[in-house]
C-alpha positions as a printed Julia matrix, in Angstrom:
72×3 Matrix{Float64}:
  -1.07  -15.95   -2.45
  -1.02  -17.89    0.77
  -0.63  -21.05   -1.07
   2.91  -19.81   -1.99
   3.57  -18.79    1.65
   3.52  -14.99    0.72
   1.12  -12.23    1.64
   0.05   -9.34   -0.2
  -0.69   -6.15    1.49
  -2.32   -2.9     0.19
  -2.28    0.53    1.67
  -5.28    2.53    3.28
  -4.88    6.09    4.1
  -5.96    6.53    7.74
  -5.13   10.26    8.29
  -2.39   11.26    9.11
  -0.89    7.96    8.5
  -1.01    5.14    5.82
  -1.43    1.52    7.21
  -1.06   -1.68    5.24
  -3.8    -4.52    5.17
  -3.48   -7.96    4.14
  -5.45   -8.6     0.79
  -6.92  -11.83    0.15
  -9.92  -11.0    -2.17
  -9.98   -8.07   -4.57
 -13.85   -7.8    -4.0
 -12.79   -6.24   -0.45
 -11.43   -3.11   -2.29
 -13.42    0.02   -2.44
 -12.58    3.48   -3.78
 -10.86    5.39   -1.09
  -8.68    8.5    -0.71
  -7.28   10.17   -4.03
  -9.54    7.93   -5.43
  -7.46    4.8    -4.97
  -9.0     1.27   -4.22
  -8.51    0.62   -0.42
  -9.37   -2.36    1.57
 -12.44   -2.65    3.68
 -12.03   -4.4     7.04
  -8.94   -6.51    6.7
  -6.32   -7.83    9.02
  -3.42   -5.47    9.61
   0.14   -5.97    8.72
   3.1    -5.35   11.1
   5.76   -7.12    9.34
   9.44   -6.12    9.77
  10.67   -7.77    6.52
   8.58   -6.8     3.49
   8.86   -5.83   -0.06
   7.12   -2.58   -0.85
   6.41   -1.61   -4.31
   6.09    2.23   -4.45
   4.81    4.12   -7.66
   6.83    7.07   -8.73
   7.2     9.19  -11.55
  10.54   10.94  -10.81
  13.69    9.66   -9.05
  17.07   11.22   -8.04
  20.35    9.73   -9.0
  20.6     7.74   -5.83
  17.17    6.17   -6.75
  15.12    8.04   -4.16
  11.68    8.97   -5.05
  11.19   12.76   -5.68
   7.93   14.13   -3.89
   5.98   13.17   -0.91
   2.71   11.9    -2.3
  -0.41   13.61   -1.79
   0.36   16.03   -4.51
   3.31   17.61   -2.59
């Protein structure tokens, strides 16, 4: 991905927050919370401009995700 000038970041639960880490190698993922693959030690991401893909099952008429995650 760096060859295209883009970075991919993946979430990691660090209670009570979720932080995003740059992913350069899928072998650096391990089952984590909920059990979702999470990065091991990776550089953190603090970008102001980012495209975020958020999974969701239900959305309201204004395209807001319904629910808070964590089974809530």
